[in-house]
N, CA, C and O atoms as a Maestro MAE file, in Angstrom:
{
 s_m_m2io_version
 :::
 2.0.0
}

f_m_ct {
 s_m_title
 :::
 protein
 m_atom[308] {
  # First column is atom index #
  i_m_mmod_type
  r_m_x_coord
  r_m_y_coord
  r_m_z_coord
  i_m_residue_number
  s_m_chain_name
  s_m_pdb_residue_name
  s_m_pdb_atom_name
  i_m_atomic_number
  :::
  1 25 120.300 162.858 21.448 1 A "MET " " N  " 7
  2 3 121.212 161.810 21.055 1 A "MET " " CA " 6
  3 2 122.449 161.820 21.951 1 A "MET " " C  " 6
  4 15 122.977 160.763 22.297 1 A "MET " " O  " 8
  5 25 122.905 163.002 22.321 2 A "ASN " " N  " 7
  6 3 124.075 163.113 23.189 2 A "ASN " " CA " 6
  7 2 123.803 162.460 24.545 2 A "ASN " " C  " 6
  8 15 124.676 161.789 25.095 2 A "ASN " " O  " 8
  9 25 122.603 162.653 25.081 3 A "ALA " " N  " 7
  10 3 122.270 162.055 26.381 3 A "ALA " " CA " 6
  11 2 122.311 160.537 26.291 3 A "ALA " " C  " 6
  12 15 122.821 159.882 27.200 3 A "ALA " " O  " 8
  13 25 121.783 159.964 25.210 4 A "ASN " " N  " 7
  14 3 121.828 158.512 25.022 4 A "ASN " " CA " 6
  15 2 123.264 158.014 24.913 4 A "ASN " " C  " 6
  16 15 123.608 156.970 25.466 4 A "ASN " " O  " 8
  17 25 124.087 158.753 24.208 5 A "LEU " " N  " 7
  18 3 125.489 158.380 24.066 5 A "LEU " " CA " 6
  19 2 126.203 158.422 25.408 5 A "LEU " " C  " 6
  20 15 126.993 157.528 25.713 5 A "LEU " " O  " 8
  21 25 125.941 159.439 26.210 6 A "GLN " " N  " 7
  22 3 126.569 159.550 27.526 6 A "GLN " " CA " 6
  23 2 126.127 158.404 28.445 6 A "GLN " " C  " 6
  24 15 126.929 157.874 29.214 6 A "GLN " " O  " 8
  25 25 124.851 158.030 28.360 7 A "GLN " " N  " 7
  26 3 124.371 156.896 29.164 7 A "GLN " " CA " 6
  27 2 125.049 155.608 28.722 7 A "GLN " " C  " 6
  28 15 125.411 154.783 29.560 7 A "GLN " " O  " 8
  29 25 125.225 155.427 27.432 8 A "ALA " " N  " 7
  30 3 125.882 154.222 26.917 8 A "ALA " " CA " 6
  31 2 127.337 154.166 27.363 8 A "ALA " " C  " 6
  32 15 127.829 153.097 27.726 8 A "ALA " " O  " 8
  33 25 128.025 155.288 27.342 9 A "VAL " " N  " 7
  34 3 129.422 155.337 27.780 9 A "VAL " " CA " 6
  35 2 129.516 155.012 29.266 9 A "VAL " " C  " 6
  36 15 130.395 154.254 29.677 9 A "VAL " " O  " 8
  37 25 128.626 155.573 30.072 10 A "ALA " " N  " 7
  38 3 128.636 155.300 31.507 10 A "ALA " " CA " 6
  39 2 128.344 153.825 31.775 10 A "ALA " " C  " 6
  40 15 128.982 153.218 32.635 10 A "ALA " " O  " 8
  41 25 127.398 153.247 31.059 11 A "ALA " " N  " 7
  42 3 127.073 151.837 31.228 11 A "ALA " " CA " 6
  43 2 128.248 150.960 30.823 11 A "ALA " " C  " 6
  44 15 128.551 149.979 31.501 11 A "ALA " " O  " 8
  45 25 128.909 151.302 29.729 12 A "ALA " " N  " 7
  46 3 130.068 150.534 29.271 12 A "ALA " " CA " 6
  47 2 131.190 150.585 30.303 12 A "ALA " " C  " 6
  48 15 131.857 149.577 30.537 12 A "ALA " " O  " 8
  49 25 131.406 151.736 30.917 13 A "GLU " " N  " 7
  50 3 132.441 151.855 31.951 13 A "GLU " " CA " 6
  51 2 132.135 150.937 33.123 13 A "GLU " " C  " 6
  52 15 133.037 150.290 33.654 13 A "GLU " " O  " 8
  53 25 130.852 150.872 33.540 14 A "ARG " " N  " 7
  54 3 130.472 149.986 34.650 14 A "ARG " " CA " 6
  55 2 130.662 148.527 34.270 14 A "ARG " " C  " 6
  56 15 131.128 147.730 35.084 14 A "ARG " " O  " 8
  57 25 130.304 148.168 33.039 15 A "ILE " " N  " 7
  58 3 130.466 146.788 32.584 15 A "ILE " " CA " 6
  59 2 131.937 146.396 32.557 15 A "ILE " " C  " 6
  60 15 132.297 145.318 33.030 15 A "ILE " " O  " 8
  61 25 132.788 147.255 32.011 16 A "PHE " " N  " 7
  62 3 134.214 146.950 31.953 16 A "PHE " " CA " 6
  63 2 134.831 146.894 33.346 16 A "PHE " " C  " 6
  64 15 135.761 146.121 33.576 16 A "PHE " " O  " 8
  65 25 134.333 147.691 34.268 17 A "GLU " " N  " 7
  66 3 134.812 147.639 35.651 17 A "GLU " " CA " 6
  67 2 134.512 146.273 36.273 17 A "GLU " " C  " 6
  68 15 135.351 145.701 36.969 17 A "GLU " " O  " 8
  69 25 133.321 145.764 36.017 18 A "ILE " " N  " 7
  70 3 132.961 144.441 36.528 18 A "ILE " " CA " 6
  71 2 133.798 143.361 35.858 18 A "ILE " " C  " 6
  72 15 134.274 142.442 36.524 18 A "ILE " " O  " 8
  73 25 133.980 143.464 34.553 19 A "LEU " " N  " 7
  74 3 134.762 142.466 33.834 19 A "LEU " " CA " 6
  75 2 136.230 142.461 34.264 19 A "LEU " " C  " 6
  76 15 136.891 141.425 34.188 19 A "LEU " " O  " 8
  77 25 136.738 143.594 34.708 20 A "ASP " " N  " 7
  78 3 138.136 143.694 35.116 20 A "ASP " " CA " 6
  79 2 138.393 143.205 36.535 20 A "ASP " " C  " 6
  80 15 139.550 143.064 36.931 20 A "ASP " " O  " 8
  81 25 137.344 142.943 37.308 21 A "THR " " N  " 7
  82 3 137.560 142.466 38.676 21 A "THR " " CA " 6
  83 2 138.049 141.027 38.649 21 A "THR " " C  " 6
  84 15 137.684 140.251 37.767 21 A "THR " " O  " 8
  85 25 138.873 140.685 39.618 22 A "HIS " " N  " 7
  86 3 139.423 139.340 39.720 22 A "HIS " " CA " 6
  87 2 138.620 138.562 40.751 22 A "HIS " " C  " 6
  88 15 138.586 138.919 41.928 22 A "HIS " " O  " 8
  89 25 137.975 137.498 40.295 23 A "SER " " N  " 7
  90 3 137.155 136.710 41.200 23 A "SER " " CA " 6
  91 2 137.650 135.274 41.310 23 A "SER " " C  " 6
  92 15 136.915 134.399 41.767 23 A "SER " " O  " 8
  93 25 138.877 135.026 40.899 24 A "GLU " " N  " 7
  94 3 139.414 133.683 40.965 24 A "GLU " " CA " 6
  95 2 139.635 133.271 42.417 24 A "GLU " " C  " 6
  96 15 139.994 134.089 43.264 24 A "GLU " " O  " 8
  97 25 139.416 132.016 42.677 25 A "VAL " " N  " 7
  98 3 139.670 131.457 44.005 25 A "VAL " " CA " 6
  99 2 141.101 130.938 44.000 25 A "VAL " " C  " 6
  100 15 141.493 130.179 43.114 25 A "VAL " " O  " 8
  101 25 141.865 131.348 44.980 26 A "HIS " " N  " 7
  102 3 143.255 130.914 45.082 26 A "HIS " " CA " 6
  103 2 143.345 129.775 46.088 26 A "HIS " " C  " 6
  104 15 142.981 129.934 47.253 26 A "HIS " " O  " 8
  105 25 143.829 128.636 45.633 27 A "GLU " " N  " 7
  106 3 143.967 127.470 46.491 27 A "GLU " " CA " 6
  107 2 145.141 127.649 47.457 27 A "GLU " " C  " 6
  108 15 146.173 128.226 47.116 27 A "GLU " " O  " 8
  109 25 144.950 127.143 48.651 28 A "GLN " " N  " 7
  110 3 146.046 127.101 49.612 28 A "GLN " " CA " 6
  111 2 147.030 126.020 49.158 28 A "GLN " " C  " 6
  112 15 146.601 125.016 48.588 28 A "GLN " " O  " 8
  113 25 148.329 126.190 49.392 29 A "PRO " " N  " 7
  114 3 149.316 125.202 48.919 29 A "PRO " " CA " 6
  115 2 149.056 123.787 49.449 29 A "PRO " " C  " 6
  116 15 149.299 122.819 48.729 29 A "PRO " " O  " 8
  117 25 148.572 123.643 50.675 30 A "ALA " " N  " 7
  118 3 148.365 122.319 51.267 30 A "ALA " " CA " 6
  119 2 146.891 121.915 51.279 30 A "ALA " " C  " 6
  120 15 146.491 121.082 52.093 30 A "ALA " " O  " 8
  121 25 146.094 122.479 50.409 31 A "ALA " " N  " 7
  122 3 144.663 122.175 50.398 31 A "ALA " " CA " 6
  123 2 144.416 120.744 49.940 31 A "ALA " " C  " 6
  124 15 145.039 120.269 48.990 31 A "ALA " " O  " 8
  125 25 143.502 120.063 50.622 32 A "ALA " " N  " 7
  126 3 143.157 118.685 50.269 32 A "ALA " " CA " 6
  127 2 142.102 118.680 49.165 32 A "ALA " " C  " 6
  128 15 141.253 119.569 49.101 32 A "ALA " " O  " 8
  129 25 142.163 117.676 48.305 33 A "ASP " " N  " 7
  130 3 141.144 117.531 47.265 33 A "ASP " " CA " 6
  131 2 139.850 117.048 47.903 33 A "ASP " " C  " 6
  132 15 139.868 116.191 48.787 33 A "ASP " " O  " 8
  133 25 138.729 117.599 47.454 34 A "LEU " " N  " 7
  134 3 137.433 117.168 47.951 34 A "LEU " " CA " 6
  135 2 136.993 115.918 47.199 34 A "LEU " " C  " 6
  136 15 137.201 115.811 45.991 34 A "LEU " " O  " 8
  137 25 136.393 114.982 47.907 35 A "PRO " " N  " 7
  138 3 135.878 113.800 47.202 35 A "PRO " " CA " 6
  139 2 134.660 114.185 46.370 35 A "PRO " " C  " 6
  140 15 133.987 115.165 46.689 35 A "PRO " " O  " 8
  141 25 134.362 113.433 45.310 36 A "PRO " " N  " 7
  142 3 133.190 113.743 44.506 36 A "PRO " " CA " 6
  143 2 131.917 113.640 45.342 36 A "PRO " " C  " 6
  144 15 131.799 112.771 46.206 36 A "PRO " " O  " 8
  145 25 130.988 114.516 45.082 37 A "CYS " " N  " 7
  146 3 129.726 114.521 45.802 37 A "CYS " " CA " 6
  147 2 128.747 113.628 45.055 37 A "CYS " " C  " 6
  148 15 128.548 113.796 43.852 37 A "CYS " " O  " 8
  149 25 128.142 112.692 45.750 38 A "GLY " " N  " 7
  150 3 127.206 111.796 45.103 38 A "GLY " " CA " 6
  151 2 125.786 112.018 45.571 38 A "GLY " " C  " 6
  152 15 124.923 111.170 45.343 38 A "GLY " " O  " 8
  153 25 125.528 113.118 46.210 39 A "ALA " " N  " 7
  154 3 124.217 113.375 46.799 39 A "ALA " " CA " 6
  155 2 123.422 114.359 45.946 39 A "ALA " " C  " 6
  156 15 123.855 114.779 44.873 39 A "ALA " " O  " 8
  157 25 122.267 114.705 46.451 40 A "THR " " N  " 7
  158 3 121.437 115.715 45.811 40 A "THR " " CA " 6
  159 2 121.279 116.893 46.761 40 A "THR " " C  " 6
  160 15 121.478 116.770 47.970 40 A "THR " " O  " 8
  161 25 120.921 118.023 46.195 41 A "VAL " " N  " 7
  162 3 120.610 119.202 46.987 41 A "VAL " " CA " 6
  163 2 119.146 119.524 46.720 41 A "VAL " " C  " 6
  164 15 118.727 119.634 45.568 41 A "VAL " " O  " 8
  165 25 118.378 119.671 47.784 42 A "GLU " " N  " 7
  166 3 116.954 119.941 47.642 42 A "GLU " " CA " 6
  167 2 116.628 121.336 48.160 42 A "GLU " " C  " 6
  168 15 117.093 121.742 49.225 42 A "GLU " " O  " 8
  169 25 115.834 122.050 47.403 43 A "PHE " " N  " 7
  170 3 115.344 123.362 47.795 43 A "PHE " " CA " 6
  171 2 113.836 123.243 47.975 43 A "PHE " " C  " 6
  172 15 113.132 122.811 47.062 43 A "PHE " " O  " 8
  173 25 113.347 123.618 49.131 44 A "GLU " " N  " 7
  174 3 111.923 123.493 49.413 44 A "GLU " " CA " 6
  175 2 111.329 124.844 49.779 44 A "GLU " " C  " 6
  176 15 111.823 125.532 50.671 44 A "GLU " " O  " 8
  177 25 110.271 125.211 49.085 45 A "ASP " " N  " 7
  178 3 109.510 126.423 49.374 45 A "ASP " " CA " 6
  179 2 110.399 127.669 49.412 45 A "ASP " " C  " 6
  180 15 110.367 128.438 50.373 45 A "ASP " " O  " 8
  181 25 111.188 127.856 48.357 46 A "VAL " " N  " 7
  182 3 112.136 128.966 48.271 46 A "VAL " " CA " 6
  183 2 111.399 130.246 47.886 46 A "VAL " " C  " 6
  184 15 110.577 130.253 46.970 46 A "VAL " " O  " 8
  185 25 111.704 131.313 48.591 47 A "HIS " " N  " 7
  186 3 111.160 132.642 48.301 47 A "HIS " " CA " 6
  187 2 112.341 133.602 48.160 47 A "HIS " " C  " 6
  188 15 113.233 133.625 49.007 47 A "HIS " " O  " 8
  189 25 112.342 134.394 47.088 48 A "VAL " " N  " 7
  190 3 113.398 135.383 46.863 48 A "VAL " " CA " 6
  191 2 112.740 136.687 46.450 48 A "VAL " " C  " 6
  192 15 111.842 136.703 45.609 48 A "VAL " " O  " 8
  193 25 113.200 137.794 47.056 49 A "SER " " N  " 7
  194 3 112.740 139.109 46.627 49 A "SER " " CA " 6
  195 2 113.908 140.075 46.696 49 A "SER " " C  " 6
  196 15 114.790 139.947 47.545 49 A "SER " " O  " 8
  197 25 113.902 141.021 45.811 50 A "TYR " " N  " 7
  198 3 114.918 142.076 45.784 50 A "TYR " " CA " 6
  199 2 114.222 143.354 46.194 50 A "TYR " " C  " 6
  200 15 113.564 144.003 45.382 50 A "TYR " " O  " 8
  201 25 114.368 143.709 47.443 51 A "GLY " " N  " 7
  202 3 113.686 144.903 47.926 51 A "GLY " " CA " 6
  203 2 112.550 144.528 48.842 51 A "GLY " " C  " 6
  204 15 112.765 143.882 49.867 51 A "GLY " " O  " 8
  205 25 111.345 144.922 48.489 52 A "HIS " " N  " 7
  206 3 110.175 144.719 49.334 52 A "HIS " " CA " 6
  207 2 109.711 143.263 49.281 52 A "HIS " " C  " 6
  208 15 109.591 142.699 48.194 52 A "HIS " " O  " 8
  209 25 109.447 142.643 50.442 53 A "PRO " " N  " 7
  210 3 109.023 141.232 50.479 53 A "PRO " " CA " 6
  211 2 107.738 140.942 49.710 53 A "PRO " " C  " 6
  212 15 107.533 139.811 49.268 53 A "PRO " " O  " 8
  213 25 106.872 141.936 49.541 54 A "ASP " " N  " 7
  214 3 105.626 141.718 48.802 54 A "ASP " " CA " 6
  215 2 105.842 141.639 47.286 54 A "ASP " " C  " 6
  216 15 104.937 141.256 46.545 54 A "ASP " " O  " 8
  217 25 107.042 142.001 46.834 55 A "ASP " " N  " 7
  218 3 107.372 141.990 45.415 55 A "ASP " " CA " 6
  219 2 108.321 140.823 45.148 55 A "ASP " " C  " 6
  220 15 109.486 141.037 44.813 55 A "ASP " " O  " 8
  221 25 107.824 139.578 45.297 56 A "ALA " " N  " 7
  222 3 108.663 138.383 45.213 56 A "ALA " " CA " 6
  223 2 109.073 138.076 43.777 56 A "ALA " " C  " 6
  224 15 108.270 138.176 42.850 56 A "ALA " " O  " 8
  225 25 110.348 137.699 43.612 57 A "THR " " N  " 7
  226 3 110.859 137.237 42.332 57 A "THR " " CA " 6
  227 2 110.572 135.745 42.187 57 A "THR " " C  " 6
  228 15 110.131 135.291 41.131 57 A "THR " " O  " 8
  229 25 110.824 134.988 43.250 58 A "LEU " " N  " 7
  230 3 110.457 133.575 43.321 58 A "LEU " " CA " 6
  231 2 109.551 133.409 44.520 58 A "LEU " " C  " 6
  232 15 109.759 134.036 45.559 58 A "LEU " " O  " 8
  233 25 108.552 132.570 44.375 59 A "GLU " " N  " 7
  234 3 107.615 132.406 45.478 59 A "GLU " " CA " 6
  235 2 107.202 130.944 45.576 59 A "GLU " " C  " 6
  236 15 106.502 130.432 44.703 59 A "GLU " " O  " 8
  237 25 107.640 130.264 46.654 60 A "GLY " " N  " 7
  238 3 107.239 128.891 46.917 60 A "GLY " " CA " 6
  239 2 107.788 127.875 45.930 60 A "GLY " " C  " 6
  240 15 107.098 126.908 45.606 60 A "GLY " " O  " 8
  241 25 109.023 128.065 45.437 61 A "VAL " " N  " 7
  242 3 109.619 127.168 44.454 61 A "VAL " " CA " 6
  243 2 110.303 126.005 45.161 61 A "VAL " " C  " 6
  244 15 111.033 126.208 46.131 61 A "VAL " " O  " 8
  245 25 110.070 124.790 44.678 62 A "THR " " N  " 7
  246 3 110.702 123.591 45.220 62 A "THR " " CA " 6
  247 2 111.320 122.813 44.063 62 A "THR " " C  " 6
  248 15 110.670 122.589 43.042 62 A "THR " " O  " 8
  249 25 112.591 122.397 44.228 63 A "PHE " " N  " 7
  250 3 113.246 121.604 43.193 63 A "PHE " " CA " 6
  251 2 114.416 120.839 43.787 63 A "PHE " " C  " 6
  252 15 114.889 121.154 44.879 63 A "PHE " " O  " 8
  253 25 114.877 119.831 43.056 64 A "THR " " N  " 7
  254 3 116.006 118.996 43.469 64 A "THR " " CA " 6
  255 2 117.051 119.036 42.372 64 A "THR " " C  " 6
  256 15 116.724 118.950 41.188 64 A "THR " " O  " 8
  257 25 118.324 119.168 42.770 65 A "VAL " " N  " 7
  258 3 119.435 119.157 41.824 65 A "VAL " " CA " 6
  259 2 120.295 117.941 42.156 65 A "VAL " " C  " 6
  260 15 120.796 117.803 43.272 65 A "VAL " " O  " 8
  261 25 120.456 117.067 41.173 66 A "ARG " " N  " 7
  262 3 121.260 115.860 41.370 66 A "ARG " " CA " 6
  263 2 122.744 116.175 41.182 66 A "ARG " " C  " 6
  264 15 123.101 117.166 40.545 66 A "ARG " " O  " 8
  265 25 123.594 115.332 41.738 67 A "ALA " " N  " 7
  266 3 125.040 115.481 41.589 67 A "ALA " " CA " 6
  267 2 125.399 115.497 40.108 67 A "ALA " " C  " 6
  268 15 124.937 114.645 39.349 67 A "ALA " " O  " 8
  269 25 126.212 116.454 39.694 68 A "GLY " " N  " 7
  270 3 126.639 116.575 38.313 68 A "GLY " " CA " 6
  271 2 125.677 117.349 37.424 68 A "GLY " " C  " 6
  272 15 125.992 117.642 36.271 68 A "GLY " " O  " 8
  273 25 124.522 117.676 37.950 69 A "GLN " " N  " 7
  274 3 123.517 118.404 37.170 69 A "GLN " " CA " 6
  275 2 123.741 119.906 37.331 69 A "GLN " " C  " 6
  276 15 124.153 120.373 38.392 69 A "GLN " " O  " 8
  277 25 123.466 120.646 36.274 70 A "THR " " N  " 7
  278 3 123.537 122.103 36.310 70 A "THR " " CA " 6
  279 2 122.130 122.650 36.151 70 A "THR " " C  " 6
  280 15 121.370 122.191 35.297 70 A "THR " " O  " 8
  281 25 121.785 123.626 36.970 71 A "LEU " " N  " 7
  282 3 120.456 124.211 36.931 71 A "LEU " " CA " 6
  283 2 120.581 125.718 36.858 71 A "LEU " " C  " 6
  284 15 121.392 126.318 37.564 71 A "LEU " " O  " 8
  285 25 119.779 126.327 36.006 72 A "ALA " " N  " 7
  286 3 119.735 127.784 35.926 72 A "ALA " " CA " 6
  287 2 118.291 128.225 36.009 72 A "ALA " " C  " 6
  288 15 117.420 127.656 35.351 72 A "ALA " " O  " 8
  289 25 118.039 129.228 36.808 73 A "ILE " " N  " 7
  290 3 116.715 129.828 36.895 73 A "ILE " " CA " 6
  291 2 116.829 131.188 36.239 73 A "ILE " " C  " 6
  292 15 117.541 132.068 36.723 73 A "ILE " " O  " 8
  293 25 116.122 131.350 35.135 74 A "VAL " " N  " 7
  294 3 116.271 132.550 34.314 74 A "VAL " " CA " 6
  295 2 114.920 133.233 34.189 74 A "VAL " " C  " 6
  296 15 113.888 132.583 34.018 74 A "VAL " " O  " 8
  297 25 114.948 134.544 34.277 75 A "GLY " " N  " 7
  298 3 113.710 135.316 34.121 75 A "GLY " " CA " 6
  299 2 113.992 136.586 33.348 75 A "GLY " " C  " 6
  300 15 115.061 136.756 32.760 75 A "GLY " " O  " 8
  301 25 113.017 137.468 33.361 76 A "LYS " " N  " 7
  302 3 113.182 138.750 32.665 76 A "LYS " " CA " 6
  303 2 114.283 139.561 33.313 76 A "LYS " " C  " 6
  304 15 114.459 139.525 34.531 76 A "LYS " " O  " 8
  305 25 115.020 140.290 32.502 77 A "SER " " N  " 7
  306 3 116.078 141.154 33.025 77 A "SER " " CA " 6
  307 2 115.510 142.514 33.301 77 A "SER " " C  " 6
  308 15 116.231 143.405 33.750 77 A "SER " " O  " 8
  :::
 }
 m_bond[307] {
  # First column is bond index #
  i_m_from
  i_m_to
  i_m_order
  :::
  1 1 2 1
  2 2 3 1
  3 3 4 2
  4 3 5 1
  5 5 6 1
  6 6 7 1
  7 7 8 2
  8 7 9 1
  9 9 10 1
  10 10 11 1
  11 11 12 2
  12 11 13 1
  13 13 14 1
  14 14 15 1
  15 15 16 2
  16 15 17 1
  17 17 18 1
  18 18 19 1
  19 19 20 2
  20 19 21 1
  21 21 22 1
  22 22 23 1
  23 23 24 2
  24 23 25 1
  25 25 26 1
  26 26 27 1
  27 27 28 2
  28 27 29 1
  29 29 30 1
  30 30 31 1
  31 31 32 2
  32 31 33 1
  33 33 34 1
  34 34 35 1
  35 35 36 2
  36 35 37 1
  37 37 38 1
  38 38 39 1
  39 39 40 2
  40 39 41 1
  41 41 42 1
  42 42 43 1
  43 43 44 2
  44 43 45 1
  45 45 46 1
  46 46 47 1
  47 47 48 2
  48 47 49 1
  49 49 50 1
  50 50 51 1
  51 51 52 2
  52 51 53 1
  53 53 54 1
  54 54 55 1
  55 55 56 2
  56 55 57 1
  57 57 58 1
  58 58 59 1
  59 59 60 2
  60 59 61 1
  61 61 62 1
  62 62 63 1
  63 63 64 2
  64 63 65 1
  65 65 66 1
  66 66 67 1
  67 67 68 2
  68 67 69 1
  69 69 70 1
  70 70 71 1
  71 71 72 2
  72 71 73 1
  73 73 74 1
  74 74 75 1
  75 75 76 2
  76 75 77 1
  77 77 78 1
  78 78 79 1
  79 79 80 2
  80 79 81 1
  81 81 82 1
  82 82 83 1
  83 83 84 2
  84 83 85 1
  85 85 86 1
  86 86 87 1
  87 87 88 2
  88 87 89 1
  89 89 90 1
  90 90 91 1
  91 91 92 2
  92 91 93 1
  93 93 94 1
  94 94 95 1
  95 95 96 2
  96 95 97 1
  97 97 98 1
  98 98 99 1
  99 99 100 2
  100 99 101 1
  101 101 102 1
  102 102 103 1
  103 103 104 2
  104 103 105 1
  105 105 106 1
  106 106 107 1
  107 107 108 2
  108 107 109 1
  109 109 110 1
  110 110 111 1
  111 111 112 2
  112 111 113 1
  113 113 114 1
  114 114 115 1
  115 115 116 2
  116 115 117 1
  117 117 118 1
  118 118 119 1
  119 119 120 2
  120 119 121 1
  121 121 122 1
  122 122 123 1
  123 123 124 2
  124 123 125 1
  125 125 126 1
  126 126 127 1
  127 127 128 2
  128 127 129 1
  129 129 130 1
  130 130 131 1
  131 131 132 2
  132 131 133 1
  133 133 134 1
  134 134 135 1
  135 135 136 2
  136 135 137 1
  137 137 138 1
  138 138 139 1
  139 139 140 2
  140 139 141 1
  141 141 142 1
  142 142 143 1
  143 143 144 2
  144 143 145 1
  145 145 146 1
  146 146 147 1
  147 147 148 2
  148 147 149 1
  149 149 150 1
  150 150 151 1
  151 151 152 2
  152 151 153 1
  153 153 154 1
  154 154 155 1
  155 155 156 2
  156 155 157 1
  157 157 158 1
  158 158 159 1
  159 159 160 2
  160 159 161 1
  161 161 162 1
  162 162 163 1
  163 163 164 2
  164 163 165 1
  165 165 166 1
  166 166 167 1
  167 167 168 2
  168 167 169 1
  169 169 170 1
  170 170 171 1
  171 171 172 2
  172 171 173 1
  173 173 174 1
  174 174 175 1
  175 175 176 2
  176 175 177 1
  177 177 178 1
  178 178 179 1
  179 179 180 2
  180 179 181 1
  181 181 182 1
  182 182 183 1
  183 183 184 2
  184 183 185 1
  185 185 186 1
  186 186 187 1
  187 187 188 2
  188 187 189 1
  189 189 190 1
  190 190 191 1
  191 191 192 2
  192 191 193 1
  193 193 194 1
  194 194 195 1
  195 195 196 2
  196 195 197 1
  197 197 198 1
  198 198 199 1
  199 199 200 2
  200 199 201 1
  201 201 202 1
  202 202 203 1
  203 203 204 2
  204 203 205 1
  205 205 206 1
  206 206 207 1
  207 207 208 2
  208 207 209 1
  209 209 210 1
  210 210 211 1
  211 211 212 2
  212 211 213 1
  213 213 214 1
  214 214 215 1
  215 215 216 2
  216 215 217 1
  217 217 218 1
  218 218 219 1
  219 219 220 2
  220 219 221 1
  221 221 222 1
  222 222 223 1
  223 223 224 2
  224 223 225 1
  225 225 226 1
  226 226 227 1
  227 227 228 2
  228 227 229 1
  229 229 230 1
  230 230 231 1
  231 231 232 2
  232 231 233 1
  233 233 234 1
  234 234 235 1
  235 235 236 2
  236 235 237 1
  237 237 238 1
  238 238 239 1
  239 239 240 2
  240 239 241 1
  241 241 242 1
  242 242 243 1
  243 243 244 2
  244 243 245 1
  245 245 246 1
  246 246 247 1
  247 247 248 2
  248 247 249 1
  249 249 250 1
  250 250 251 1
  251 251 252 2
  252 251 253 1
  253 253 254 1
  254 254 255 1
  255 255 256 2
  256 255 257 1
  257 257 258 1
  258 258 259 1
  259 259 260 2
  260 259 261 1
  261 261 262 1
  262 262 263 1
  263 263 264 2
  264 263 265 1
  265 265 266 1
  266 266 267 1
  267 267 268 2
  268 267 269 1
  269 269 270 1
  270 270 271 1
  271 271 272 2
  272 271 273 1
  273 273 274 1
  274 274 275 1
  275 275 276 2
  276 275 277 1
  277 277 278 1
  278 278 279 1
  279 279 280 2
  280 279 281 1
  281 281 282 1
  282 282 283 1
  283 283 284 2
  284 283 285 1
  285 285 286 1
  286 286 287 1
  287 287 288 2
  288 287 289 1
  289 289 290 1
  290 290 291 1
  291 291 292 2
  292 291 293 1
  293 293 294 1
  294 294 295 1
  295 295 296 2
  296 295 297 1
  297 297 298 1
  298 298 299 1
  299 299 300 2
  300 299 301 1
  301 301 302 1
  302 302 303 1
  303 303 304 2
  304 303 305 1
  305 305 306 1
  306 306 307 1
  307 307 308 2
  :::
 }
}
C-alpha cells in the first residue's frame, strides 16, 4: 500500500508541476488583429506514431476542418 501511495504522490507532483506552468501567449503592444479565416484546413493521409514507425497511432487518416469548427481526435489513454 505504501508503494501505491508513493506512486500517487509522485504522479500528483508531476500533474501540479504541469498545471503550474504558464503557457499564455503574450501579445506584442503593436500587434495587428488577424482577419477572420473563412477557409478550410485539409489533412490528407496523416500518419502519427509515438516511437517506432511500425506502431502507428493514426494511419492514413484524411479529414477536413471548416472555419469555426472544432475537431478532436480522441483515443485510449
